[in-house]
N, C-alpha and C positions, 0 to 999 in steps of 0.2 A: 831072449829079450824080444819084446813085441814092438814093432815100429808104430809110433803114435801119429805120425804125419805121413800122409800119402801125397805124392806130387805127380802131376802129369804134365807132359810137355808135348805140344803139337808143333809140327814143322810142315809148312806147306812148300811144295815144290812149284808153286805157281809163278810163272814169269810175269813181272810187271809189264813187260813189252806186249805179251799176249792180251792182258787185260786192257792195255792202252789201245791196242788195235781194235778189239771188240767194242770198247766204249766209244772210240772215235768214229768207227764205221756206223754204229747204230745211231748216234746223234747226228752224224752227217746225213744219213738217210732221212731222218725226220726233218732236218733243216732243208734238204733238197725238196722234200714234199711241201714244206711250208713256203719256200720262196718261189718255186717254179710251178707248182700245181695250183697254188692259191695266191697269185700275185695281187689281185684286187679284192679278195674276199676276206673281210675282217675276221669272221669266225674261223676260217681256215688258218689264219695267222695265230689266233689265240690257241686253238687246239694243238697246232704244230709246235708252237713255242712251249706249251706245257709238256709235250711229249719229249722235247729235247732233253729235259732234265732226267728222263728215265735212262738215257744212254749209259752214263757211268755206272749206275746201279746194276743194270742188266749185264753190262760188260764184265763187271767184277764177279757177278754170280756165275756167268758162263765160264769165265777163266778159272775160277776156283772149283768148278764142278758141282756147286751147290744147286739144289733145286731153286726155282724162282720163288723167293720169299716176297710176299705181297706188301708187307709193311714198309720196307725201304723204297719199294717202287711207288707206293702212294706218297711217301715222303718226297721222292724225286719229282712227282707231278705237282704236288702242292707247293714244294719249295721253289718252283719256277714262276710262281705268281709274282713275287717281288724280285728285285734284282738278285741274280743267282748267287752272288758272293755272300749275301747276308742270310737269306732264309733257307736256301737249299742245304748247306752243310748242317745247319741246326736241326732241321727236320729229319734228314737222312741219318745223321748221327744219333738222334734220339730214338729213331725207330729201328735202327740196325743194332744187332747185339754185339758185333765185333768192331765197331767203328767209333772213334773218338771225335767229338764235335770240334775240339780245338785243332786237331790234325786235319780234319776236313775243311775247316775255315782257311787254314794255311794253304792246303792244296788247291782250294777254289781260288784263292788270291793268286797263287803261282800260275794256275791255269788261265785265269783272266789276263794276267800280264803277258803270258806267252801268246795267248789268242790275239790280244791287241797288237803285239809286235807283228804277228803274221798278217793281221788285218791291214795295218798301216804299210807293211811291205808290199802287199798286193795293191793297195791304193797308190803307192808311189810308182810301182812298175806300170800300172795301167793309166796313170796320168789323170787328165781332166774328164775322162769318160765316166759318167755315172753308172755305166753298166757293170762296173766292178762290184757293186754292192752285194748282189745276190751270191756271187761266188765267194766274196770275202766273208759274208755272213756264214756261209756253210763251213768255210775253213776255220773261222773263229770258233764255231761250236764244236767242230771236230777236234781242234787242238785243246780246247777247254775240257771236253769230255775225256779225251785221251789222257790228259794229265791227271784228271781225277781218277780214272780207272787205274792208272799205275800207282797213284798215291794210296788208293783204297787197298790194293794188294800189298804194297810195300810196308804200309804203316798199320795194317790190321792188328788188332789186339788178340 
């Protein structure tokens, strides 16, 4: 008897924690560059904010051992133009072969909620001092990107 159906299964041993750390650190580096190197330069803020969206994609690709695929990276840059929760998951999901748009939207929403919790916790601890904003901005982006890096590994198709 000749089998008429062939089936392949892939299993990744990639840890979501590793992808989370990579994504969080990469986005935090871009956020630090944005807030501390360009505090009063508008073009620096624009370029830095666009590059923050690349962190989860590069973190996912580094953690899974893939080469850097430019299509999701471009989606991460262009997706940062509008609010990150809306456009980023749509573009990255459309340009990445192994990511679902719906799962990325859910992951971006979870990451934004966790990021805001950290942001407000830092604001509460530091009180009335407005100097908390750059640090809280960096931590928000690190938590958001770390959550998405873990989501991209855990929910990859």
